[in-house]
N, C-alpha and C positions, 0 to 999 in steps of 0.2 A: 461883299459876300464871301466866308470861309468856305472852303474848300473842301470835300471830304475827308475823310480820315482825323489823324490824331496828330495834335502837337507834343511830345514830352516834353516835360519843362522839370528843368533839374534847377532848385534855387541853391544855391552854393555860398556860402562864407568862409576866405583861408581852408577852399576844398583842394586847393591845389594837390595835395597826395593823394584826395580821396577820389575826385570826380573822374578819375580812366575807368575807374571799375564797373560804372552804370554805362556809359560811353560804349566798352568794349561788351557789355549786352546786349548793347542797341546794335551794336555792329552784325552779333550773331542771330540776331531777328529772322525769323522766317515769313515775315510777313512781306510782300510786296515792297520796293522803295519806293512807289508813289502815296504809298497812304498813310506814310508817316511823315513827320519834320523834328527836331530836336533842338530844343531855345534851352540854353545855358543862361539863368539868369544869375550875374556876379554882382553880391549884394553887399557894394562895398569895402572888398574884399583889401588884404594889405600884402597878399605872397603871390603876388601873379598869378592869381586864376585864370583868368582870362588869356593870359600869353599861354601858360600850360596847355589849355580848352584846345588856342587855336592849333596849338603844334602836336596835339595828341594824336598818336598813330591811328587813333577808333576812328578820331574825325574822318583824318584821315580818306580811311576805307570809306568810311560813311559816303564821304560827298564824291569820290570814285562812284558809289551804288548808284549814286545820282536823289542820296537823301541830302534835303537841304539843313544844314546845323550852323546855329545862329549864334553869337553872342551878347546878351544885353546887359548893360547896368541899372543897378538899382542903389540909389546912391543911399535911400533911407531906411536905414537899417532894421531889421527885423523879418521873421518868417511872413508874416504876413504879406508887409510890402512886394515881397519877391514873390508871391505866388502871385499876386494882383497884376506885376510888372508882366508875368509870364504867360496870364491870360492877355491881358491886353493887346502880348505882341504876338499872341497865337494867329494861324492864319486857317487852320482848319478848325471842322464841325465839332472836334471833341478835343478836351484837355485831360493829360493824365500826368500828374505829379509824380517825381520820384526825387528821391532824395540823393545826394551825394554820397551816401553811404549801403545804397540798394540795390541788388543786384536783379533784375525781373530772367524768368525761364524763356528761352528760345519763343516758347510760342504766346508770349504775353499779347502783344502787338494785337498780331491777330485774333487771338479769341476775344480780345477784349471787345475790340471793337464791333464783334458778333452782336454785342447786348444790346448794340445802339440801333440796332433795325429795327427793335422796338422803338414806340414814339413813346410810349408812356413812361420809361426811363430814363433819367436823370443821374443819374448819382450810381455807381460800382466799386466795391470793395473789394479788393483784392486780396488773397492768403497771405501772411507776412510768416515768416520762418524766421528764426534766428541762426547768424552764424557766425556764435563766439571767438573769441581769440584765444581764448581759456577757458575752460568750462565754469558759470558762474557757481556761487556759492548759494548753499539753501535758499537761505532768506531772500535770494534776490533770484535765484527759480521758481520761489513761488509766487514773486511779484511779475515776470516777466512783460505781462501785459502792459505794464507802465512802460517799458520800453520800446511800446510800438511795435507791441507783438498780436497775433490775434489769430495763430494756426490753429486754435484750442476752439477757435469757434464750429467749426468739424466740414466732415467732407461734403455736406450736402449744400446745395446753393441757400437763401434764407432771403426772402423778400422781406423789408421793413417797410415796405407800404409807400403811398407818400399820404401825409398826413404829418400834423406837428408837433412831432411825438421826436422825442432824445434818442439814435441810432449811432452805434461804432462806426462811426462814417473817418477813418484813421487816414489821414493824410498822405504817409507812404502810399503810394502805388494806387494815391484816388483817380479816380476817371470822372468827369464831369463833362455834362451835354452843354458846351461855350453858352451856345444862343441863354438858354435855361437860365445857368450862373445870372449872367449879365443884366437877366431880367429879375429875380429872384433876390440876389445880395444885392447892399450901395455898397457897391464898390470904387462910385463917386465920392466919398465920405468915408472912409476908411476911420475913423474915429469912433464910429457907431459901433466897429466890428472888433469884436478879442484880438488884442494884440500880439498873442504868442510869446511874447517874452518882453519883461518889462524891466530894465532894467538888469539886478541881481536875478530878482525872481523868475523861477522856472513857470513861466503859466503856460496851459496848452488849451485846448478848445477851440483851435479858431477851426479847423477840419470840420469838427463835429457841430459847429455852427454855422460853416456852409452848407453841412449835410440837413439840418435842422431847415434850414429856410428852405431850400429846395423841395424837399418836402412838403411842408409848410403849403409853396406855390404848387402843389398838386403832382411833383413827380416821384415816381416811384423808384426807391433806394434799394440795390441789391447785392448781397454778398457773393462774391464768384469763387471759388475753394478752387477751380482751373488756373486761376492766373496768380501764380507761383511769384513770389518774389522776396531774395534775401537779404535779410537785413546783417550789415555789417559790424558787428559791436565790440569795439574794444575794451581792452580789462579795464581802464579808466572811468570806465563809467558803473564798477563797481565799489568805487571809493564811497566810504560811505556817509561824508559831509555831502557828496552832489546827490548818491542818491536817499539819501532825507531830504536836499534841496527839492528835488524831484516828485518825493511822494508828498509833500506840503502842497507844491506849485499843481498839481495833477487835481488833488484832493480840493482844493480850495477852485480851482478854477470850473470843472464838474461843480461846486456849489452856485456860482457865479451865471452858471449856465442855464440852471434851476429858475434861479431868484428869477434870472433876467426873461425867459422864454415862456414856464411854467409858474411862475407867480409862488412858487414857494418864501415862506417867509423862515427867517434863521434868527429869531429872535421870541423874546420871553418862553414859554415851555418846551419851544425847543431846543433852546440853544440851554434851559435846564439838562434838559434829556442829553446834552453831548459832553455835559461835564460829568456828565455821572458816568457815562461810558468813558470818559477821559480815566476817572477815578476806579472803573471797575477792569481797566486793562491793567494800570496800575498795581491794582492788586492781585490782578493774575497774574505777574510778571515770575513768580516760580514756577506756575507750569507751561510758560513760553521756553523758559530756560530748559524745560525735557526739547526741544526742538533742537535738530541743528545750529550750527552759527547758533548760540543761544543770544548772546549779549545784542547781535545786531539786530535779529529777531524784535527782541525786547523795544529797541530802539525806534524800528518799523511797524511797529502796533502801532506805540507811542504817539511817534509823529501824524499817524493817521487820524491818532484820533485829537491830537493838538489842534487838526488843522481843521476838522471838523466842527471845533469850539469856533475858532477864527471867524468860519464861516466865509461869504464870498468879500472877493476885493470889493471893498465899498465904493471905488470911484469905478466900476465897471458894473454893476449889475444892477442898474434901470433898465426896467423892462422897454425891449424895443416893438413897436407897432408895424 
């Protein structure tokens, strides 16, 4: 039996230089120490991440407060495997994922747990703000949602309901009722799930898939703007080639989920329409050039249209039952 409270799961790969930030934020939590624990999942790191965590002053402080902190190893590479490992290692009723570049506000744990007093709630989405190392150029600022930023969802709570619909259940700061997850998600056969990363392709959507499956199983999904998390974003994320790959990965992953669960086909007339949109974007390039950061704006629009033409990842789009 799991204990009441939440397990904060921090998956990390080569996060020795980053992981102190979320640990320090958890040390500053206003919640009672007996209502949460911390699990850091070292996803096959080669930079001594586990040692850094064990020697962290924040971890020492948490343990002194009576908060259990464990480091577990997951040798299967990939965010999906790391998250599944964290859920299996959790000893609390609720699990919350934090990336190793996330900094939650001090009220995060206490306010998050309140939502699970409603037994119908299975998923809670946090509000994610950017903390940029340097200000982003306009072409990226317009697309900051691709960097797992969702603060523009607004100040009011949103109930996405309990239904087989796709909702923006972003993985950073994502809260899940553990028992509901284990019942609704085929975690024993991870090959059935979105891998989140596949070689050099920046796949995404594993977190959205989790939310979809819990909603389909009858668990409500809610967005809580009071659960504020800062996402630390380095300047390197603005590099053009990286962002082009990110756009293609996000768009094609979205199309994969739509094909897999909503039965949307991306052939025939639909593909012709996507080709037409790509052509239209090319013809509109002179107008796009009037925007700030013109060259990258054109490249990013064309990348999005090209990803729509490519459609779902063929090896991943088979419908799931």
